[in-house]
N, C-alpha and C positions, 0 to 999 in steps of 0.2 A: 656775389657775382663770382664765376670762376674763371680763372685764367683762360680755359679751353674757349669760355661765350665769348671774349674778348676775340680770340682770332677767328670765332665764327662768324661776327658782326664783321669784321674785315676783311672776311671774303666774299661776303654774300653781296651781291654787286647794290649802287645804290639806287634808290628810287626818287623819281619817276623813270624809267628806262623806256627805250626804243624800243617798238616791234622786232620781237627778232632777239633782243637781248636779255628778254623776261625769262627767266628758267620755270619751268614746269616746277607747281606748287609742290609737287611731290619730292622733286629734289630737294628743295630745302627743307621739309620736315626730317628728309632723311638726314641732312646734315645735324639737324639739332638733336634725333635721336641717337646718332653717335657719340653725342656728349653723355649719353650714359646716367645722364643726372634725372632725379626721380622727379623732379619740379618738372625740368623740361620735357620727359617722356610723357608726363600727364599733359602738359601743354600740347606738346604733339597732338594726344590721343584726342584731345578737346578739339582743336582746330580741322581734323582731319575728318571728325565725324560729319561737318557739313559736306565736305566730298563724296563721302557714301549716301548721304541722302540724296545727293542731285545722280549720284549715279545708280543707285535703286531706283529712283523715279523713273531716270530714263531706260533702262532694261527690264526692270519689271511693268510698271504701267505704260509706258509709251511704247516700246518694241516688243511686248507681249512674251519675254523670255522666262516661261515657267520653270526653267533649270538655273535661273540665278539664283550665285548664293553670294551672301556677304557676310564677314565676321568682323564682329567688334573687337578692341582690347579689350581685355580681361581688367584690365585696372579700372575701367568705367562700372559704375554700380549695376547690380545686378538689373532694378527694375527699369532703367532706362535703359537697359538691352533687352528686356522684354517688350517695352515700346517699342523700341526700332523695328524687332522683329514680325510684331505683328503685322506687317503690310501684305502678308497673304491673308488676311483675315478680315481685311477692312477697305471699304474704298477708299482711292488716291485721296480726295479732296480732304477725307479725314484720317488719315492719317499724316498725311505733308503736314495739317495744323497740329496734330498731335504729338509730333515728333519734334517740330522747331519750337514748340514752347517747351518741350520735355527738354531738350537739348539746350535751350536757353536759362532756362531753370538750374539745370546741371553745373552752366556755368559760373553765373552766380553764387551757388551753394559752393563751388568746389575752387575759385578762384585763391582764394586763400592758399590751399594745398599747392595753388602751381605757383604762389609766391610773387602774386600780384593785387590788389585790392583793383586796378585798372581795367583789369580785364572785365570783372563785375560791373566796373563804372559803362564800360563799352556794351555789355549784353543789356543794360538796362536801355542805352541811348538807344542800338539798333532795336530790339525788342519793340519799346516805346512807337517808333517809330513807324516801324514795321504792323503794331497796332493801329496805329494813326492814318495811316494809307488803308490799311484794309476796312476799318469805320467808313471813311471817302468811298472808297469804291462798292461798300454796300450801300452807302446813303444815294451813291448816284444811281444804283442799279434798280433801287426800288422806289426814289422818289420820296424818302421819309425816314427819320433816325430810326435806325436798327438798333434792336434789343443788344445790350452790352452783354449781359451775363453770359459767363463763359468764354468772352472775346478779351476782358481788360484784364491781362495780369493782375494779381494781389497787390504789385509794389507799387503799381501805380496809382492805388486808391491810398497810399503811404501819406500823412497829411503833409509829410517832408519831403516828399518826391518831389521837384522842382523843374523837371527836364520841358521845357515848354518848344513843340514844333510847330505849333501853329503859323507862326510866318513861311516857317519852309513849305509848309502844308498848301499855305494861300497861293505861294510863289509856283509851286507844283500846278495846283488846278487850272492857274491862268495861263498857265504853259500851254499851248496849244500841240505843238510837234511832240509825238511820244517820245522820240529821242533825244532832245532836246529836255525834254522833262525828267528823262532819266538820267542823265548826264548831270543836273541841277542838283538832283538825289545824291549822284557819286561824290561830285564835289564835295558837297556836305561834309559826306562820310569820311571823304580823305582829310578835309579841313580839322575834321573834327579828331582824328585820329593823330594828326602833326601835332595836335596842341597839347597832347599830355609830354613829350621830350624831343628836345633835339637830335640833332645826329651826332654820332659818337660817345653818345653817354654808358656806352655800356650796359645800362640797365637792362632788367628782363622786359620795363615795359617799351624799349624802343625795338626788342625783337616781337612783342606782341605784337604792336602797331605796323612794325613791316610787314609780318605776315598777313594780317589784317587789310594791310594798302593793297598786296600783291595778288588778294583774292580778286580785288575790282580790277585791277590792269589786265588780269588773265580772262575777266569775260569780255573786254575789247580785243583781246587778241586773237578771240575766234574769228572775229570777225575778218573780213578781205584784209590783206596786207594794207590796201590803201585807205580803206576805212578806218582802220583798228589804228593807224598812225595820225591820221587826221584828228580823231576822237580822243586820245591818248593826248595829244597835244594841247587839245583845249581843256579838257578834264583835270591835267595836272599844271594848266597856267598858274602860276601865282598871282 
């Protein structure tokens, strides 16, 4: 861990933060990029992909902006960039499913280069949670067990894979209010991220956990200030 990263972590605001105190995620990523460290640059590129997926989905598919252009970092593999740029050629649902799967696979593959096994652990945890939620939604919609071929990522079939989301899924299913159910998922996401390391360790895991948790806060910050403050207080309650 470089001395510069020590100063970076002390400069970033503490989490949880109040509405209005949370900086734009791009600002935090810019501070990471200022380090000019190859591992941190790769980390910034990896985390920035999700922003670009959301931006592409909104601009191209929702707003029907045919002139929309997006540019990925050349540090990302050519195969992944090709998958991302296919959004002009395939339906929205197909593209979103494919690109998110490719993104998680890329994080798992490149986590060692980014300097943290924790990044791969988080990707498997989050990817498997989203997969479990998708299966439950498909089952609810069709009334029968869905065909899992092409849905379940390969690592979930590994005998050593031991993440069990079933208690969380059951709690989510039994929560009638959609906002409350979403808050339940996000509280567990925050708890998981905070389990990796404490504050002021100045390890790369702390920085990764910070950036990933910040994404959650930003979602609530898009609500009205009154709603955002109330939900943030509940979601980040210890």
